[in-house]
N, C-alpha and C positions, 0 to 999 in steps of 0.2 A: 573117698567112701565117701559114697552119697547119702546123707540120711534124712531123714524129712521130718519133723516134729508137733507135734500137736500143741501147743501151749492151756496151760488152764487158764482160765477164765479171768480168775481175779489178780490186779497185782499180786494182793498176797505168796499167793496161793506158784504166782507164776516166777517167783524170785524165789521159791523155795525147790524152783525144782531144777536151780542153777546149780548145785551141785554137781548132778544125776549127770547135766551134762556135759561142763567140764571133766567128770573123769572118763564118761564116753571118746571127749579128745584128746584124753590121756592115751585111752586107749588103743586111742583108732588114726594119729596124727598127721593121715590126710583128707580129715574128715570135710566135710563140705555140707554147710546146715544148713536149710529151707526150714525155715517155722513161721512158722503156719498158728493166728490167734487175735480172740479179742482186739482193738484196740491198743489197749493200758498195757495186755501185758505183751504186744507189740513194740510198741513205741522203749518201753522198757528193758527191753534183754535183746530187738532185731540191729547190736553196736558190737555185741559177741566178735572178733579179729575171721573168726571161725562160717558165721555167716553169710554165705552169698543171694538168700535170697530172703525175700519176709513178703506178708502178706497175712490181710486180716477176713476173719473172716468172713461174709459178709451175704454168706447160704443161707440166710432164713431171712432176711430184711423184706422180700416180694416174692411173687412169686412160688412156685410148687420149689418148698429145701428139696424134696430129693431129688427135684430136678437137677436144681439147682446145683446139687455136690456135686451128683454125678461127670456135671460140667469143670466145675471148681477140678475135683481131679485129674480129670483133662488137661486140665491145663500144667497142673503141678507136675505132669507126670510120672511115674517111674521115679524110682531111688533103688538104694542096695536096700534100706533095710526106713521104716518105721515106727515111733514111736507115739500114742500120746497119750498126754497124764490124764485129758479127760473118762470123764469112765459114763460115755454120752454116746444113741444111738450115730447118730449124722458124722462121729468122729469116724467110728470104727469104720461105717463104709464110708468114709473119707479114704479111708487110707483100703481099704478095700477095690475101690472103683481107680485108685495111683495104678493097679498093676502090680508094684511094689515087693519080694515075692516075702519079704521080710516082715512082718508086724504083730507089734505088741501092746500090749494097755494092759489094765484094772480086767480083773476075769465079770461076768457077767452072761447074760443072756447071749448078748450082741454079741461082744468081744468073743466066746467059743462057733458064733455062726458066722463071723467074718476076717478074725488076727488069726495067725498059725500061732502063736503064743502071747496065748490071755491069761493073767500072771497074779494071783492072787497074793498081795506081801503079806510078813507078817508082818502080826499086832496083838497087844499095843503097838503100836512107835510111832516114832517120831513123822513127819508128813513126807520131808526129807526122804529117809530111809524108805520110806513109800516110796518112792518115784526112784531110789536109788534103787530098790527092787527090779520095778516096771524093766526098767534103763538094764542091768544083770546078763535080764535075756538075752537082748544085741547081744553079748559079747562070753570070750570064752575066760576070760581072765577077770580074775576082782576084781570090781572097779569100787575101790576108796575116794567116800565120797570127803567132802574138805569146807571149807569154808562155801554162804554162800558170797555169791560175784555177783556184782554190775562192772562195767566195762565202758563207766561214764567218768569224767575226773572231775573230782568233789570239788565247787566250790571254792575260792575260799576266803573267810570273815577276816576281816581286821580285828574287829576285840570277843574273845570268849564269847562265845551266843548258845543260848536257851534254846530249843526248839518245844512249840507246845503242839503235837496234835489230838484237837480234841474231836473229832469225828470219825467213823468207823459206819466205810457205804453198807456194812451186811444189814448195821437197822440197831434200832435205837437200847437193844437191848445188851451194845454190845460198848452205848458208850460211859461216858464218869462225867464229874455236873460242872460249864460252865461257870461258877461260880466257888464250884471247889479249885480248877484248875489255873483260877484266876487267880485265888489265896495261895496258889502251891507260886506263880509265876512272879510275885509283889514276893515274896520271902527271898525270891532269889536276887533281884532286877539291881541289888546292890554289885552282885559278880556278874554276871551277863544278857548281854543284847539280846530284847528276848521275837521272837519270829513266830507267830506264830502260823500256819499249814491247813490247809481243807480245801478238800473239791467247793467243785459248785453245789451241791447242793449241803458245805458245812459253811453256805457264806457268814448267815444270819447266827449260827451259835462261836463263832470268830467276833464276830461283830460283836455281842455281849459279852464277852472277855477281855474284849479292848475296852467296849467302857467304863470295864470294873479294874482296869487298869488307867483308872486317868491321872493325867502327871508323872507317865511312867511312861517312856520310846517305849512303841513297840510297831514293830513292821509286821506288818499284818496281808499276806500271800495270799490269805482261801482265797480259791477259784478266778486265781492269778498270775498261774503256772501250768506249764505243761509236764509229760510227765519229765519228759528229762530234768529240765529246770525241775523238780521237785524231786525227783531224785540225789540231784550239784549238791542242790540247798541244803536237805538235808543230811548228805554224805561232809557235809566241811562241815557241822556241827559236834562242837564239846559236849553238848549236853542234851538229852532227849526226853519227851515225859509226853509219854502218850498208846492210847487203847488201843489192846491188841488189830490192831490190823496191815491191810495192809505198805502203810509209808516204817509201821515200828518190824520190819523186816528189812526196808529197805540200808533204815542202820546200821541191823549187821552185817550188812554184805558190806557196808563201810565201817562195822567197825566199833561204828561208832558210843557212848556209852547212850547204855535208857535205864529209864525204868516204869516198864510196863504196866497199866491195870488191868484190868482179870475182871469175866464176872461169869457170861453164859460157855463160855467154848474151852476147850480142856486146851489145859497149856501144856502137858506131860504132852500132846500131837500138833502143838502149832507157837509154842514159845520158840524166842531165840533165837536160833540154831547158832550152837558155839560161838556166840559172842563173851568175853571171858567175862564183858563190864553190861551185863546185864544183869537186872533183880528184878525180879515178878514183885506185884499186889495186889494180892483176892485173902476171899476167907472163903473158908471151905462152909457150902448151906448143901444142906438135904439136897433143896430142889436142884442147886449146880450140882455138871455141863449140864442144859438143857436143851445148846444148842439152838437157839429160838430167838425170831428175830425182831417180838416185842417177848418184852416179862411173860405169859402168860400166865400167870399171876399176880398181877400186877400189880408186886408192891415193889418186884428192881432193888429186894433187900443185899445183895448179890456185889449192888455197883456203888448204894446208896450210901451203904454202911461203912464204906473204904473213907475215910478222914482226908482233907487235908495233910493235917500232920504226921497223918501214916508214909503218903509220899515221900515226904520231908525229908519226916529221916529217910524214910529208901535214898531218898538223893544221896545223904552226911556219909554216911552206909560204899555208897558208891565211889562219890571223888572227896 
């Protein structure tokens, strides 16, 4: 059974698609997966034992994207079935041009034209369940989704280790403040080694925290890890404190005890999935969830009002 899967672009969304992918592989034990996605999503998910081919989608980089999509589809070739977890015209076109007879994706005007199974997931529901609903259209038996799963071995640490992730690629509205992360890290530094994480655009933020922790041993890995290394290092942690972000979902895949700080996003839709050792710190606000990259009102109270002591108390409840 050859299955073509178009992954979500964002790391966290791609990780939240893994329960649907795992359920499909249980339903089709002979599955051979072809995965297409962003560089980040492919680097995280290409290690699946049933993934026989993986491609980074570069169709929009240069030239005519419609022509690039057609050529890429012909390179991929026909599969027995195809699923896109993106709600995007060119993803629907890619499945259509591939010649695959059964094609599923989220319901929209373009999926109604180019896909055989345009699906409207149940709502409100967690994003994991929405992805399950799309995959379910390709299978007669009920798909039971389990935990998030990554097939990258966790990094072994010599001592109990706390990971701090102050960034969030989506935008500044999702980010708590460096001085507050530093205050929390300092309060826990007698029990844990401290590792700072972050992407290339979050190096300055991590450096700010490191400077505020002068006199404390800190390993600053911001901007220094590959996607695979990031997943492995998060997977081996004893405790993780993070904003709502891709690394938060990576931690859930490894069942790492996590305190997640939420502000402008829908926590019921994108919280850690089936991580029993997860605590959310958030404040109910009239203006939240606004789902904006930057605070549209300019005050950012959904994150600014969360204190370091609240996060420290959440850690105590967790561990």
